[in-house]
C-alpha positions as CSV (number, residue, x, y, z in Angstrom):
1,M,119.3,88.3,53.7
2,A,116.4,90.8,54.1
3,R,116.0,92.5,57.5
4,K,112.7,91.8,59.3
5,R,110.6,94.9,59.9
6,A,109.5,95.6,63.4
7,V,105.8,95.0,64.0
8,T,104.2,98.0,65.5
9,T,100.8,98.6,66.9
10,Q,99.0,101.6,68.2
11,V,97.4,102.0,71.6
12,G,95.4,104.8,73.2
13,R,96.4,106.0,76.7
14,D,94.7,108.4,79.0
15,A,97.3,111.1,79.9
16,K,96.0,111.7,83.4
17,T,95.6,108.2,84.7
18,G,97.8,106.2,82.3
19,R,95.1,103.7,81.6
20,F,94.7,102.2,78.1
21,I,91.6,103.4,76.2
22,P,90.3,102.7,72.7
23,I,92.2,104.5,69.9
24,K,89.1,106.2,68.6
25,E,88.5,107.7,72.0
26,A,92.1,108.9,72.2
27,K,92.0,110.6,68.8
28,R,88.8,112.3,69.9
29,R,90.2,113.5,73.3
30,K,93.4,115.1,72.0
31,S,93.9,117.3,75.1
32,T,93.7,114.5,77.7
33,A,94.8,111.4,75.7
34,V,97.6,110.2,73.4
35,V,97.9,107.5,70.7
36,E,101.2,105.7,71.2
37,T,103.0,103.5,68.6
38,I,104.6,100.5,70.3
39,K,107.0,98.0,68.8
40,R,105.9,94.4,69.3
41,N,108.3,91.5,69.3
42,G,105.9,88.7,68.4
43,K,105.2,87.6,72.0
44,A,101.8,87.7,73.7
45,K,99.9,91.0,73.5
46,Y,99.4,91.0,77.3
47,A,101.5,89.3,79.9
48,V,99.6,86.4,81.5
49,S,100.5,85.2,85.0
50,R,101.2,81.4,85.0
51,R,101.5,80.9,88.7
52,A,100.1,77.7,90.1
53,R,96.9,77.9,92.2
54,P,97.1,76.7,95.8
55,S,95.2,73.5,96.3
């Protein structure tokens, strides 16, 4: 049986604040930003809170 390859995606991150930024901007600002490669496991891209709203 063939092994599944890990799905990876790239994200840009500001090195000073830690906030996500577009990849193009991170490549342009090499001294203050990084492009990270993150393994994805097939779940949602961003966590979504599913708490019930108070009525």
